[in-house]
C-alpha positions as CSV (number, residue, x, y, z in Angstrom):
1,M,89.5,101.4,88.7
2,D,92.6,99.6,87.5
3,I,95.1,98.1,89.9
4,I,98.4,99.7,90.2
5,K,100.7,96.9,89.0
6,V,104.3,97.0,91.0
7,K,107.5,96.0,89.5
8,A,111.1,95.4,91.6
9,N,112.3,98.2,89.4
10,S,109.2,100.4,90.1
11,R,110.1,103.9,90.9
12,T,108.5,104.2,94.6
13,A,107.7,108.0,94.4
14,A,105.6,107.5,91.1
15,V,103.9,104.5,92.9
16,A,103.3,106.8,95.6
17,G,101.7,109.4,93.8
18,A,99.8,106.9,92.0
19,I,98.3,105.4,95.2
20,A,97.6,108.9,96.7
21,G,96.2,110.0,93.6
22,V,93.5,106.9,93.2
23,I,92.5,107.5,96.7
24,R,92.0,111.0,96.2
25,E,89.9,110.3,93.0
26,H,88.1,107.3,94.1
27,K,88.4,106.7,97.9
28,H,90.1,103.0,97.2
29,A,92.9,101.6,95.7
30,E,94.3,98.4,95.2
31,V,98.0,97.4,94.7
32,Q,99.3,94.2,92.9
33,A,103.2,93.0,93.2
34,I,104.9,89.7,92.2
35,G,108.2,88.8,94.2
36,A,109.9,90.0,97.1
37,G,111.4,93.2,95.3
38,A,108.0,94.3,93.8
39,V,106.5,93.6,97.5
40,N,109.2,95.8,98.8
41,Q,108.7,98.4,96.4
42,A,105.0,98.6,97.0
43,V,105.1,98.5,100.7
44,K,107.6,101.7,100.6
45,A,105.5,103.4,98.0
46,M,102.3,102.8,100.6
47,V,104.3,104.3,103.3
48,L,105.2,107.5,101.2
49,A,101.6,107.7,100.1
50,T,100.4,107.6,103.7
51,G,103.1,110.8,104.3
52,Y,101.4,112.6,101.3
53,L,97.9,112.3,102.4
54,K,98.6,112.7,106.0
55,E,99.3,116.1,105.1
56,E,95.9,116.6,103.9
57,G,94.1,115.3,106.7
58,V,93.6,111.8,104.8
59,Y,94.6,108.8,106.7
60,I,95.0,105.4,105.0
61,V,95.0,101.6,106.3
62,A,96.1,98.6,104.3
63,V,94.8,95.0,104.2
64,P,97.2,92.5,102.3
65,E,96.1,89.7,100.2
66,F,97.0,86.6,98.3
67,V,96.0,86.8,95.0
68,D,96.3,84.2,92.0
69,V,97.6,85.8,88.2
70,E,97.7,84.5,85.2
71,I,100.8,85.4,83.4
72,D,101.8,83.8,80.0
73,G,99.5,80.9,80.7
74,K,101.3,80.6,84.3
75,V,99.6,80.9,87.6
76,R,101.2,83.1,90.1
77,T,100.9,84.3,93.5
78,A,100.8,88.1,94.1
79,I,100.2,90.4,97.0
80,K,97.2,92.6,97.0
81,L,97.5,95.7,99.0
82,V,93.5,97.0,99.3
83,I,93.9,100.6,100.7
84,D,91.4,102.8,101.8
85,P,91.1,105.8,104.0
86,K,90.8,105.1,107.8
């Protein structure tokens, strides 16, 4: 399973659909964002996905974590949301 990577200009609805789809298929999703704008989009997408899944009787919880990511030879700190059904 791939990590859903979110950028500051990611479409919230598209990310929410990806989260909901991964939860439906794998019962576990991980969303990664670097920077305030990207984290904002990721959290908004998670809220939307919660609404999508709630209609189907699936309730999710997210646990945020710090994770170090190497990009172009530099280590950056990202926020990872680990999402699972309740």
